[in-house]
VOBA-1610 file (N, C-alpha, C; in pm, whole numbers, padded with zeros to 5 digits, always signed):
BEGIN
Met+00084-00118+00000Met+00000+00000+00000Met+00088+00124+00000Asn+00061+00217-00088Asn+00136+00342-00094Asn+00071+00442+00001Thr+00150+00490+00095Thr+00099+00588+00188Thr+00188+00711+00189Ile+00131+00822+00227Ile+00207+00945+00242Ile+00278+00937+00377Pro+00404+00978+00383Pro+00477+00975+00511Pro+00404+01052+00620Cys+00431+01014+00740Cys+00369+01075+00858Cys+00389+01225+00861Lys+00283+01299+00883Lys+00291+01445+00891Lys+00357+01490+01021Arg+00372+01400+01115Arg+00434+01437+01243Arg+00585+01422+01241Cys+00639+01362+01136Cys+00784+01346+01127Cys+00849+01482+01106Leu+00968+01495+01160Leu+01044+01617+01138Leu+01098+01617+00996Ile+01110+01733+00938Ile+01161+01744+00801Ile+01297+01675+00791Ser+01379+01691+00893Ser+01513+01630+00889Ser+01507+01478+00889Glu+01393+01421+00927Glu+01377+01276+00931Glu+01315+01220+00804Thr+01278+01306+00712Thr+01217+01260+00589Thr+01313+01276+00472Asn+01293+01195+00373Asn+01369+01205+00251Asn+01281+01280+00152Glu+01322+01399+00112Glu+01238+01484+00027Glu+01202+01415-00104Thr+01295+01344-00163Thr+01267+01274-00289Thr+01161+01166-00268Glu+01172+01091-00159Glu+01073+00988-00130Glu+00937+01050-00102Leu+00935+01162-00033Leu+00809+01231-00005Leu+00743+01275-00135Gln+00818+01338-00223Gln+00763+01382-00351Gln+00711+01263-00432Glu+00785+01154-00431Glu+00744+01035-00504Glu+00616+00976-00443Ser+00608+00975-00312Ser+00489+00924-00245Ser+00366+01007-00278Ile+00381+01138-00280Ile+00269+01226-00315Ile+00229+01203-00461Arg+00327+01190-00550Arg+00298+01163-00691Arg+00221+01031-00706Arg+00265+00927-00636Arg+00197+00797-00643Arg+00055+00806-00588Thr+00037+00881-00482Thr-00096+00898-00423Thr-00190+00965-00522Ile-00142+01068-00590Ile-00224+01137-00691Ile-00255+01043-00806Glu-00156+00968-00851Glu-00178+00873-00961Glu-00279+00765-00924Ala-00289+00732-00796Ala-00381+00627-00752Ala-00527+00673-00747Ile-00550+00801-00757Ile-00687+00851-00759Ile-00750+00809-00892Pro-00865+00746-00890Pro-00929+00706-01017Pro-00950+00828-01107Glu-00931+00809-01234Glu-00941+00920-01331Glu-01074+00995-01318Glu-01182+00922-01296Glu-01313+00987-01288Glu-01328+01070-01160Ala-01240+01051-01064Ala-01245+01126-00940Ala-01144+01241-00935Lys-01063+01254-01040Lys-00961+01359-01044Lys-01015+01489-01101Ala-00962+01599-01051Ala-00991+01730-01109Ala-00920+01737-01244Asp-00980+01806-01341Asp-00910+01816-01470Asp-00784+01901-01450Pro-00683+01884-01536Pro-00554+01952-01519Pro-00564+02103-01505Ser-00654+02167-01578Ser-00669+02311-01569Ser-00718+02353-01431Leu-00821+02284-01382Leu-00875+02313-01249Leu-00770+02285-01143Tyr-00698+02175-01157Tyr-00592+02139-01062Tyr-00490+02253-01053Gly-00447+02304-01166Gly-00351+02414-01167Gly-00405+02539-01102Lys-00532+02570-01127Lys-00594+02689-01066Lys-00606+02672-00915Arg-00636+02552-00872Arg-00645+02526-00728Arg-00508+02546-00663Leu-00404+02491-00725Leu-00270+02508-00669Leu-00228+02655-00668Asp-00269+02730-00769Asp-00241+02875-00769Asp-00305+02941-00648Gly-00428+02900-00615Gly-00495+02954-00496Gly-00419+02918-00370Cys-00370+02795-00363Cys-00293+02752-00246Cys-00161+02829-00236Arg-00096+02851-00350Arg+00030+02926-00349Arg+00013+03066-00292Gly-00103+03124-00312Gly-00129+03259-00263Gly-00179+03263-00119Cys-00192+03150-00056Cys-00247+03143+00080Cys-00135+03150+00183Asp-00155+03232+00284Asp-00054+03243+00389Asp-00055+03124+00485Arg-00147+03033+00465Arg-00153+02912+00549Arg-00083+02793+00485Leu-00021+02812+00368Leu+00057+02707+00302Leu+00196+02705+00363Leu+00243+02588+00402Leu+00376+02574+00460Leu+00437+02444+00411Ala+00537+02456+00327Ala+00612+02339+00277Ala+00519+02232+00218Gly+00420+02276+00140Gly+00329+02182+00076Gly+00212+02137+00161Leu+00208+02180+00285Leu+00100+02142+00376Leu+00007+02260+00399Cys-00122+02229+00407Cys-00221+02328+00445Cys-00223+02332+00598Arg-00195+02448+00654Arg-00193+02459+00800Arg-00334+02468+00859Ile-00435+02474+00775Ile-00574+02473+00824Ile-00617+02329+00850Cys-00595+02242+00753Cys-00645+02104+00767Cys-00534+01999+00778Gly-00410+02035+00746Gly-00300+01941+00758Gly-00276+01854+00635Cys-00351+01878+00528Cys-00335+01795+00409Cys-00216+01840+00325Tyr-00171+01751+00238Tyr-00077+01789+00133Tyr-00163+01850+00024Val-00143+01978-00006Val-00234+02049-00095Val-00236+01990-00236Glu-00126+01934-00281Glu-00125+01876-00416Glu-00219+01756-00426Val-00231+01680-00317Val-00323+01566-00316Val-00467+01617-00306Arg-00493+01708-00216Arg-00628+01761-00198Arg-00679+01824-00327Ala-00595+01904-00392Ala-00635+01973-00515Ala-00660+01876-00630Ala-00600+01760-00626Ala-00615+01662-00734Ala-00751+01592-00733Lys-00819+01593-00621Lys-00948+01525-00610Lys-01060+01621-00649Ala-01138+01583-00748Ala-01244+01669-00800Ala-01341+01713-00691Ser-01371+01627-00598Ser-01472+01657-00496Ser-01418+01740-00379Ser-01288+01764-00375Ser-01230+01839-00264Ser-01266+01987-00268Thr-01260+02048-00153Thr-01283+02192-00142Thr-01169+02255-00062Cys-01154+02383-00078Cys-01056+02458+00000Cys-01109+02468+00143Pro-01027+02434+00243Pro-01077+02436+00381Pro-01069+02571+00451Asn-01032+02676+00381Asn-01015+02806+00443Asn-01147+02854+00504Pro-01152+02874+00636Pro-01278+02915+00700Pro-01321+03057+00663Leu-01229+03136+00607Leu-01263+03272+00567Leu-01313+03280+00423Gly-01315+03167+00355Gly-01363+03161+00218Gly-01265+03088+00130Ser-01317+03012+00040Ser-01236+02931-00050Ser-01143+03017-00136Leu-01022+02969-00152Leu-00926+03034-00243Leu-00921+02961-00377Trp-01007+02864-00395Trp-01013+02788-00519Trp-01124+02842-00608Pro-01105+02831-00741Pro-01213+02872-00832Pro-01334+02782-00816Thr-01450+02834-00845Thr-01573+02756-00830Thr-01606+02673-00953Asp-01540+02699-01064Asp-01568+02618-01184Asp-01453+02534-01225
//
């Protein structure tokens, strides 16, 4: 089973290449019909890039890896002050 490394691990205890590969595999494992289309995915990541709650690929609101969350069509932005993702 491919899993994302523990979010509680210290950065110094993780291998960045392995982490990136794990996130890539997790996104690839999402069924195609459940994935956001590439354009929407990119727009969602742009919204995350502009958020002050993004830290090293993690959303500090919900703790998710934003690249995985943005890849799922049914996901929403967890920002309690309003979504930073496009609605279409």
